[in-house]
C-alpha positions as semicolon CSV with decimal commas, in nm:
position;residue;x (nm);y (nm);z (nm)
1;X;7,766;10,896;12,677
2;X;7,701;10,735;12,340
3;X;7,408;10,860;12,138
4;X;7,199;10,551;12,061
5;X;6,864;10,697;11,959
6;X;6,762;10,507;11,645
7;X;6,627;10,831;11,499
8;X;6,980;10,967;11,491
9;X;7,175;11,099;11,198
10;X;7,279;10,748;11,091
11;X;6,921;10,652;11,014
12;X;6,864;10,970;10,818
13;X;7,183;10,943;10,610
14;X;7,254;10,569;10,616
15;X;7,304;10,524;10,241
16;X;7,537;10,824;10,221
17;X;7,746;10,700;10,515
18;X;7,765;10,347;10,372
19;X;7,898;10,493;10,046
20;X;8,165;10,690;10,238
21;X;8,263;10,381;10,435
22;X;8,292;10,171;10,119
23;X;8,509;10,437;9,954
24;X;8,732;10,465;10,260
25;X;8,788;10,090;10,298
26;X;9,029;10,068;10,004
27;X;9,196;10,394;10,105
28;X;9,274;10,269;10,454
29;X;9,650;10,211;10,457
30;X;9,651;10,046;10,110
31;X;10,028;9,996;10,117
32;X;10,018;9,794;10,440
33;X;9,937;9,426;10,386
34;X;9,825;9,387;10,749
35;X;9,501;9,560;10,656
36;X;9,421;9,335;10,358
37;X;9,270;9,062;10,578
38;X;9,067;9,320;10,770
39;X;8,915;9,441;10,445
40;X;8,864;9,092;10,299
41;X;8,693;8,961;10,613
42;X;8,473;9,269;10,639
43;X;8,601;9,338;10,990
44;X;8,685;9,702;10,930
45;X;8,351;9,766;10,758
46;X;8,152;9,601;11,038
47;X;8,329;9,807;11,302
48;X;8,280;10,131;11,107
49;X;7,911;10,062;11,046
50;X;7,845;9,962;11,407
51;X;8,035;10,253;11,558
52;X;7,890;10,505;11,311
53;X;7,536;10,389;11,378
54;X;7,587;10,465;11,748
55;X;7,764;10,797;11,695
56;X;7,580;11,125;11,722
57;X;7,742;11,246;11,398
58;X;7,723;10,920;11,207
59;X;8,032;10,849;11,000
60;X;8,308;11,106;10,962
61;X;8,611;11,062;10,744
62;X;8,916;10,966;10,942
63;X;8,727;10,713;11,153
64;X;8,853;10,441;10,918
65;X;9,217;10,505;11,000
66;X;9,157;10,520;11,373
67;X;8,948;10,201;11,362
68;X;9,208;10,018;11,153
69;X;9,487;10,111;11,394
70;X;9,280;9,992;11,690
71;X;9,195;9,665;11,512
72;X;9,565;9,589;11,477
73;X;9,581;9,556;11,854
74;X;9,236;9,449;11,970
75;X;8,973;9,198;11,861
76;X;8,665;9,337;11,691
77;X;8,444;9,303;12,000
78;X;8,686;9,508;12,211
79;X;8,759;9,764;11,939
80;X;8,402;9,894;11,909
81;X;8,355;10,011;12,271
82;X;8,703;10,165;12,271
83;X;8,631;10,358;11,953
84;X;8,301;10,483;12,091
85;X;8,480;10,600;12,404
86;X;8,751;10,775;12,201
87;X;8,492;10,945;11,982
88;X;8,253;11,061;12,251
89;X;8,426;11,091;12,587
90;X;8,495;11,459;12,661
91;X;8,841;11,359;12,779
92;X;8,937;11,242;12,427
93;X;8,679;11,412;12,202
94;X;8,811;11,250;11,886
95;X;8,481;11,307;11,708
96;X;8,532;11,681;11,746
97;X;8,882;11,657;11,601
98;X;8,771;11,444;11,306
99;X;8,485;11,685;11,232
100;X;8,703;11,995;11,194
101;X;8,705;12,138;10,845
102;X;9,077;12,165;10,759
103;X;9,009;12,466;10,538
104;X;8,894;12,658;10,843
105;X;9,218;12,606;11,033
């Protein structure tokens, strides 16, 4: 189930998460021209902000690449619920994977 309490981590760290999202936009597959339109139209940013604001952990690095790959195949309105499911459903648990500190592996 998606964490939608407006007192969640997103509200507490909104400015920090927005800065991370902005920094990650230009780093999202910069060599692939298919992502230029996504960045220019703000599609990737909107999806990241919307999904992060509904996520129990807010924004985590790596979400940008997953979101961009999904947006290649689905319209924005369909991409958001899929990303939330991938992040939070115990079956997929992508949020857990993206939150692992690589130095602790």
